[in-house]
N, CA, C and O of each residue as an XYZ file, in Angstrom:
572
protein
N      68.644      2.910     78.603
C      69.196      1.993     77.635
C      68.218      0.842     77.470
O      67.755      0.280     78.462
N      67.906      0.491     76.264
C      67.017     -0.609     75.967
C      67.821     -1.896     75.946
O      68.962     -1.915     75.485
N      67.233     -2.962     76.441
C      67.950     -4.234     76.415
C      67.439     -5.092     75.274
O      66.328     -4.901     74.779
N      68.267     -6.038     74.868
C      67.890     -6.924     73.766
C      66.664     -7.746     74.131
O      65.829     -8.027     73.271
N      66.544     -8.140     75.417
C      65.398     -8.943     75.829
C      64.082     -8.212     75.583
O      63.039     -8.849     75.443
N      64.120     -6.872     75.527
C      62.914     -6.092     75.295
C      62.609     -5.949     73.805
O      61.522     -5.500     73.441
N      63.531     -6.315     72.961
C      63.365     -6.184     71.522
C      62.942     -7.529     70.924
O      63.333     -8.580     71.432
N      62.148     -7.504     69.852
C      61.829     -8.767     69.190
C      63.100     -9.371     68.601
O      63.917     -8.663     68.012
N      63.261    -10.691     68.763
C      64.449    -11.366     68.258
C      64.308    -11.560     66.750
O      63.290    -12.060     66.270
N      65.329    -11.164     66.021
C      65.310    -11.308     64.573
C      66.427    -12.222     64.115
O      67.231    -12.700     64.915
N      66.462    -12.452     62.830
C      67.533    -13.260     62.255
C      68.784    -12.426     62.190
O      68.728    -11.196     62.195
N      69.914    -13.100     62.128
C      71.192    -12.429     61.930
C      71.167    -11.854     60.518
O      71.018    -12.604     59.553
N      71.309    -10.547     60.380
C      71.206     -9.912     59.070
C      72.419    -10.194     58.197
O      72.336    -10.072     56.975
N      73.540    -10.567     58.795
C      74.746    -10.863     58.019
C      75.558    -11.940     58.737
O      76.520    -11.631     59.442
N      75.167    -13.214     58.557
C      75.848    -14.307     59.266
C      77.349    -14.375     58.965
O      78.137    -14.743     59.837
N      77.745    -14.029     57.752
C      79.165    -14.071     57.402
C      79.951    -13.029     58.203
O      81.033    -13.320     58.713
N      79.407    -11.827     58.311
C      80.049    -10.774     59.104
C      80.138    -11.183     60.571
O      81.161    -10.973     61.224
N      79.046    -11.775     61.086
C      79.043    -12.234     62.476
C      80.119    -13.288     62.698
O      80.824    -13.258     63.706
N      80.246    -14.217     61.760
C      81.274    -15.261     61.877
C      82.673    -14.649     61.897
O      83.535    -15.111     62.645
N      82.911    -13.616     61.086
C      84.219    -12.951     61.076
C      84.496    -12.270     62.415
O      85.616    -12.329     62.923
N      83.484    -11.628     62.983
C      83.657    -10.983     64.294
C      83.974    -12.024     65.365
O      84.848    -11.811     66.205
N      83.265    -13.144     65.332
C      83.520    -14.195     66.323
C      84.921    -14.773     66.167
O      85.596    -15.049     67.159
N      85.353    -14.955     64.933
C      86.713    -15.448     64.686
C      87.748    -14.442     65.207
O      88.752    -14.832     65.802
N      87.501    -13.166     64.982
C      88.403    -12.132     65.499
C      88.439    -12.146     67.022
O      89.498    -11.984     67.629
N      87.281    -12.340     67.629
C      87.232    -12.382     69.090
C      88.012    -13.579     69.623
O      88.728    -13.468     70.619
N      87.871    -14.723     68.958
C      88.645    -15.902     69.373
C      90.140    -15.622     69.298
O      90.895    -16.010     70.190
N      90.566    -14.947     68.230
C      91.982    -14.587     68.096
C      92.418    -13.622     69.188
O      93.507    -13.757     69.746
N      91.574    -12.657     69.489
C      91.869    -11.715     70.568
C      92.038    -12.451     71.886
O      92.972    -12.182     72.641
N      91.133    -13.380     72.159
C      91.197    -14.138     73.405
C      92.488    -14.952     73.482
O      93.121    -15.020     74.536
N      92.872    -15.563     72.376
C      94.110    -16.358     72.359
C      95.331    -15.476     72.592
O      96.282    -15.900     73.248
N      95.317    -14.258     72.062
C      96.476    -13.365     72.182
C      96.541    -12.652     73.535
O      97.624    -12.498     74.101
N      95.396    -12.221     74.053
C      95.413    -11.362     75.243
C      94.809    -12.009     76.477
O      94.929    -11.470     77.578
N      94.162    -13.152     76.311
C      93.535    -13.811     77.450
C      92.203    -13.179     77.812
O      91.679    -12.315     77.108
N      91.675    -13.643     78.938
C      90.352    -13.189     79.369
C      90.338    -11.690     79.668
O      89.358    -11.006     79.375
N      91.420    -11.184     80.247
C      91.456     -9.759     80.613
C      91.371     -8.860     79.377
O      90.617     -7.887     79.365
N      92.135     -9.183     78.348
C      92.091     -8.390     77.123
C      90.739     -8.481     76.440
O      90.226     -7.485     75.932
N      90.154     -9.693     76.427
C      88.838     -9.869     75.821
C      87.785     -9.075     76.592
O      86.892     -8.471     75.998
N      87.899     -9.081     77.918
C      86.952     -8.326     78.740
C      87.057     -6.828     78.460
O      86.041     -6.139     78.373
N      88.276     -6.328     78.319
C      88.463     -4.898     78.034
C      87.785     -4.500     76.725
O      87.135     -3.458     76.644
N      87.942     -5.338     75.706
C      87.329     -5.037     74.407
C      85.806     -5.115     74.508
O      85.105     -4.270     73.951
N      85.290     -6.125     75.215
C      83.837     -6.233     75.378
C      83.264     -5.012     76.100
O      82.217     -4.493     75.711
N      83.947     -4.556     77.148
C      83.474     -3.366     77.865
C      83.456     -2.147     76.936
O      82.511     -1.358     76.951
N      84.509     -2.007     76.131
C      84.574     -0.878     75.202
C      83.447     -0.963     74.167
O      82.857      0.056     73.807
N      83.151     -2.167     73.691
C      82.069     -2.343     72.713
C      80.704     -2.014     73.322
O      79.873     -1.368     72.683
N      80.478     -2.461     74.557
C      79.205     -2.164     75.213
C      79.056     -0.658     75.408
O      77.976     -0.102     75.206
N      80.147     -0.002     75.802
C      80.101      1.452     75.971
C      79.812      2.146     74.645
O      79.004      3.074     74.589
N      80.465      1.701     73.588
C      80.239      2.293     72.267
C      78.805      2.049     71.813
O      78.182      2.935     71.228
N      78.273      0.850     72.078
C      76.883      0.562     71.718
C      75.941      1.528     72.428
O      74.983      2.020     71.831
N      76.214      1.800     73.705
C      75.394      2.760     74.445
C      75.467      4.150     73.856
O      74.470      4.871     73.824
N      76.664      4.536     73.383
C      76.821      5.853     72.757
C      75.940      5.999     71.528
O      75.499      7.099     71.196
N      75.684      4.875     70.852
C      74.875      4.895     69.625
C      73.444      4.430     69.875
O      72.698      4.188     68.925
N      73.050      4.302     71.149
C      71.708      3.828     71.517
C      71.376      2.472     70.921
O      70.232      2.215     70.546
N      72.378      1.602     70.834
C      72.165      0.232     70.371
C      71.784     -0.609     71.582
O      72.485     -0.564     72.593
N      70.691     -1.380     71.513
C      70.312     -2.204     72.659
C      71.382     -3.251     72.956
O      71.947     -3.851     72.042
N      71.654     -3.463     74.237
C      72.617     -4.487     74.656
C      71.926     -5.419     75.636
O      70.983     -5.013     76.314
N      72.384     -6.669     75.722
C      71.768     -7.593     76.688
C      71.877     -7.043     78.105
O      72.905     -6.478     78.480
N      70.819     -7.207     78.890
C      70.866     -6.723     80.269
C      71.999     -7.426     80.999
O      72.265     -8.607     80.776
N      72.658     -6.684     81.869
C      73.788     -7.240     82.599
C      75.121     -6.940     81.949
O      76.156     -7.026     82.609
N      75.126     -6.587     80.658
C      76.386     -6.253     80.000
C      76.736     -4.786     80.158
O      77.897     -4.398     80.024
N      75.748     -3.984     80.439
C      76.013     -2.557     80.609
C      76.453     -2.278     82.031
O      77.369     -2.918     82.545
N      75.806     -1.335     82.654
C      76.132     -0.975     84.019
C      75.751     -2.114     84.947
O      74.638     -2.633     84.869
N      76.657     -2.504     85.818
C      76.383     -3.622     86.711
C      76.377     -3.203     88.174
O      76.417     -4.059     89.058
N      76.328     -1.908     88.443
C      76.266     -1.458     89.829
C      74.814     -1.416     90.280
O      73.895     -1.629     89.489
N      74.625     -1.140     91.550
C      73.268     -1.006     92.081
C      72.614      0.298     91.655
O      71.407      0.469     91.823
N      73.396      1.221     91.106
C      72.894      2.540     90.764
C      72.792      2.674     89.252
O      73.781      2.971     88.584
N      71.605      2.458     88.717
C      71.382      2.527     87.282
C      70.350      3.613     87.026
O      69.270      3.592     87.616
N      70.665      4.554     86.160
C      69.709      5.607     85.831
C      68.503      5.010     85.137
O      68.620      4.040     84.389
N      67.351      5.591     85.387
C      66.143      5.103     84.750
C      65.949      5.715     83.374
O      65.166      5.205     82.573
N      66.652      6.803     83.092
C      66.593      7.402     81.766
C      68.012      7.664     81.291
O      68.933      7.811     82.095
N      68.178      7.720     79.984
C      69.509      8.000     79.446
C      69.824      9.484     79.624
O      68.922     10.302     79.799
N      71.093      9.814     79.577
C      71.506     11.212     79.730
C      70.869     12.090     78.656
O      70.556     13.254     78.907
N      70.677     11.534     77.461
C      70.079     12.308     76.369
C      68.619     12.661     76.655
O      68.107     13.654     76.139
N      67.945     11.844     77.483
C      66.533     12.075     77.784
C      66.309     12.909     79.042
O      65.165     13.204     79.388
N      67.387     13.295     79.733
C      67.231     14.107     80.936
C      66.675     15.482     80.573
O      67.076     16.062     79.564
N      65.757     16.008     81.385
C      65.224     17.343     81.090
C      66.278     18.413     81.336
O      67.243     18.199     82.070
N      66.080     19.546     80.721
C      66.983     20.673     80.926
C      66.890     21.135     82.381
O      65.856     20.968     83.027
N      67.969     21.712     82.887
C      67.974     22.274     84.237
C      66.918     23.371     84.293
O      66.909     24.248     83.431
N      66.017     23.348     85.292
C      64.885     24.269     85.276
C      65.213     25.718     85.613
O      64.380     26.596     85.385
N      66.378     25.993     86.139
C      66.700     27.363     86.532
C      67.806     27.947     85.676
O      68.126     27.445     84.598
N      68.377     29.022     86.191
C      69.520     29.658     85.524
C      70.757     29.222     86.294
O      71.126     29.826     87.301
N      71.388     28.165     85.804
C      72.454     27.489     86.539
C      73.618     28.416     86.883
O      74.126     28.378     88.004
N      74.042     29.239     85.942
C      75.170     30.140     86.200
C      74.829     31.155     87.289
O      75.663     31.454     88.145
N      73.611     31.682     87.259
C      73.197     32.649     88.269
C      73.155     31.985     89.651
O      73.612     32.569     90.633
N      72.614     30.782     89.726
C      72.532     30.081     91.001
C      73.921     29.732     91.525
O      74.156     29.789     92.732
N      74.831     29.376     90.645
C      76.209     29.100     91.051
C      76.848     30.363     91.636
O      77.564     30.296     92.635
N      76.587     31.507     91.013
C      77.121     32.776     91.525
C      76.542     33.086     92.906
O      77.272     33.540     93.787
N      75.240     32.849     93.110
C      74.630     33.080     94.420
C      75.299     32.225     95.491
O      75.594     32.711     96.583
N      75.540     30.945     95.176
C      76.185     30.065     96.153
C      77.584     30.558     96.501
O      77.994     30.502     97.660
N      78.318     31.039     95.499
C      79.656     31.583     95.770
C      79.570     32.781     96.704
O      80.359     32.900     97.642
N      78.610     33.669     96.450
C      78.456     34.853     97.303
C      78.117     34.446     98.734
O      78.664     35.006     99.684
N      77.214     33.469     98.892
C      76.823     33.045    100.236
C      77.991     32.389    100.972
O      78.181     32.624    102.166
N      78.773     31.570    100.269
C      79.941     30.950    100.917
C      80.955     32.015    101.318
O      81.530     31.950    102.404
N      81.174     32.991    100.445
C      82.111     34.067    100.763
C      81.613     34.851    101.980
O      82.399     35.163    102.875
N      80.338     35.164    102.021
C      79.758     35.888    103.147
C      79.950     35.097    104.444
O      80.317     35.674    105.468
N      79.706     33.792    104.411
C      79.884     32.961    105.605
C      81.340     32.949    106.049
O      81.628     33.038    107.242
N      82.257     32.840    105.098
C      83.681     32.831    105.442
C      84.098     34.147    106.089
O      84.866     34.145    107.051
N      83.609     35.255    105.580
C      83.958     36.564    106.143
C      83.363     36.726    107.544
O      84.020     37.266    108.435
N      82.122     36.261    107.745
C      81.530     36.342    109.085
C      82.353     35.541    110.090
O      82.582     36.000    111.209
N      82.798     34.346    109.699
C      83.627     33.527    110.584
C      84.950     34.227    110.847
O      85.423     34.254    111.984
N      85.545     34.787    109.816
C      86.826     35.486    109.969
C      86.695     36.661    110.944
O      87.558     36.864    111.797
N      85.622     37.426    110.813
C      85.422     38.586    111.694
C      85.164     38.162    113.141
O      85.526     38.875    114.077
N      84.530     36.988    113.319
C      84.231     36.515    114.672
C      85.440     35.847    115.325
O      85.447     35.608    116.532
N      86.442     35.554    114.537
C      87.612     34.841    115.044
C      88.348     35.683    116.082
O      88.654     36.854    115.855
N      88.617     35.075    117.199
C      89.412     35.710    118.253
C      90.301     34.628    118.852
O      89.931     33.454    118.835
N      91.440     34.988    119.368
C      92.343     33.978    119.933
C      91.653     33.124    121.001
O      91.040     33.640    121.936
N      91.769     31.818    120.836
C      91.286     30.892    121.846
C      89.828     30.491    121.773
O      89.398     29.678    122.592
N      89.033     31.014    120.835
C      87.613     30.630    120.816
C      87.306     29.536    119.800
O      86.244     28.918    119.879
N      88.196     29.277    118.852
C      88.035     28.150    117.929
C      86.846     28.242    116.993
O      86.177     27.235    116.762
N      86.565     29.390    116.456
C      85.464     29.554    115.505
C      85.943     29.142    114.115
O      87.092     29.403    113.762
N      85.092     28.509    113.330
C      85.401     28.301    111.921
C      85.640     26.885    111.485
O      86.026     26.664    110.337
N      85.433     25.925    112.333
C      85.730     24.549    111.960
C      84.761     23.923    110.984
O      85.071     22.886    110.397
N      83.598     24.518    110.791
C      82.584     23.865    109.966
C      82.183     24.692    108.753
O      81.045     24.605    108.293
N      83.094     25.481    108.238
C      82.755     26.300    107.071
C      82.442     25.414    105.865
O      81.587     25.767    105.052
N      83.121     24.265    105.735
C      82.825     23.378    104.605
C      81.468     22.708    104.784
O      80.786     22.430    103.799
N      81.069     22.447    106.021
C      79.737     21.899    106.271
C      78.678     22.880    105.781
O      77.701     22.481    105.148
N      78.873     24.156    106.074
C      77.940     25.177    105.598
C      77.895     25.186    104.076
O      76.815     25.267    103.490
N      79.051     25.105    103.434
C      79.095     25.173    101.971
C      78.285     24.045    101.347
O      77.546     24.273    100.389
N      78.412     22.837    101.874
C      77.649     21.711    101.337
C      76.163     21.847    101.604
O      75.343     21.609    100.718
N      75.814     22.231    102.830
C      74.403     22.377    103.179
C      73.763     23.513    102.394
O      72.601     23.418    101.999
N      74.512     24.585    102.166
C      73.968     25.728    101.425
C      73.564     25.321    100.018
O      72.530     25.762     99.516
N      74.367     24.489     99.379
C      74.032     24.027     98.028
C      72.737     23.229     98.044
O      71.870     23.441     97.196
N      72.595     22.316     98.997
C      71.376     21.507     99.073
C      70.143     22.376     99.332
O      69.112     22.210     98.679
N      70.255     23.294    100.279
C      69.122     24.171    100.569
C      68.794     25.071     99.384
O      67.622     25.288     99.079
N      69.802     25.588     98.725
C      69.555     26.500     97.605
C      68.801     25.792     96.484
O      67.862     26.354     95.918
N      69.201     24.570     96.160
C      68.477     23.799     95.141
C      67.053     23.539     95.613
O      66.106     23.672     94.838
N      66.897     23.172     96.874
C      65.558     22.934     97.406
C      64.680     24.165     97.343
O      63.535     24.088     96.899
N      65.204     25.309     97.782
C      64.419     26.544     97.765
C      64.050     26.963     96.348
O      62.944     27.447     96.110
N      64.966     26.781     95.412
C      64.713     27.236     94.047
C      63.847     26.283     93.233
O      63.176     26.717     92.297
N      63.846     24.991     93.568
C      63.207     24.037     92.664
C      62.212     23.079     93.314
O      61.427     22.456     92.599
N      62.213     22.936     94.643
C      61.367     21.907     95.242
C      60.418     22.421     96.318
O      59.237     22.076     96.299
N      60.894     23.227     97.245
C      60.060     23.670     98.354
C      59.028     24.663     97.825
O      59.386     25.683     97.236
N      57.745     24.361     98.036
C      56.668     25.195     97.510
C      55.668     25.519     98.616
O      55.384     24.689     99.479
N      55.143     26.734     98.572
C      54.133     27.153     99.535
C      52.744     26.706     99.111
O      52.548     26.212     98.001
N      51.774     26.887    100.016
C      50.399     26.477     99.731
C      49.800     27.224     98.546
O      48.865     26.729     97.917
N      50.326     28.412     98.230
C      49.777     29.199     97.127
C      50.379     28.827     95.774
O      50.011     29.417     94.759
N      51.289     27.866     95.740
C      51.902     27.455     94.470
C      50.861     26.748     93.605
O      50.055     25.981     94.131
N      50.858     26.989     92.274
C      49.865     26.351     91.399
C      49.846     24.825     91.503
O      48.795     24.213     91.311
N      50.973     24.209     91.800
C      51.018     22.751     91.934
C      50.721     22.273     93.338
O      50.812     21.076     93.610
N      50.369     23.178     94.236
C      50.115     22.818     95.623
C      51.375     22.933     96.459
O      52.481     23.016     95.924
N      51.208     22.937     97.750
C      52.339     23.066     98.658
C      53.007     21.732     98.930
O      52.455     20.669     98.649
N      54.210     21.812     99.484
C      54.903     20.595     99.878
C      54.777     20.415    101.390
O      54.050     21.162    102.045
N      55.467     19.446    101.934
C      55.364     19.139    103.356
C      56.402     19.867    104.205
O      56.452     19.661    105.418
N      57.226     20.710    103.597
C      58.274     21.406    104.343
C      57.678     22.624    105.017
O      58.388     23.360    105.703
């Protein structure tokens, strides 16, 4: 998202329209108070982002986690997402069946099947998209 501070400052293209908006905002504030005015401002900032309209910094996302690129500029997923999702399902099912077969009274097998499911997703993405051998055209990684 581009901020207004990054854009050259121009004249108000329609001062009369701006005055009407400000008058409407004053009326909104009188009717709904600060909370209602804040809700409308948040909705306007969100709508501005939807249309790629620059907004003053600090009015948009105010958390510590701000994307460096807009969702529209994100690259396409590099793999075949549906196929990889199916592989993960098969691996989780296989792990669950292995645990089930190993289950015997009193041995307590199977408490970490969800841990495996989460780790499997991370490893699968790494193996498919990040971990590279020395023979890879882009060079090897440190794994």
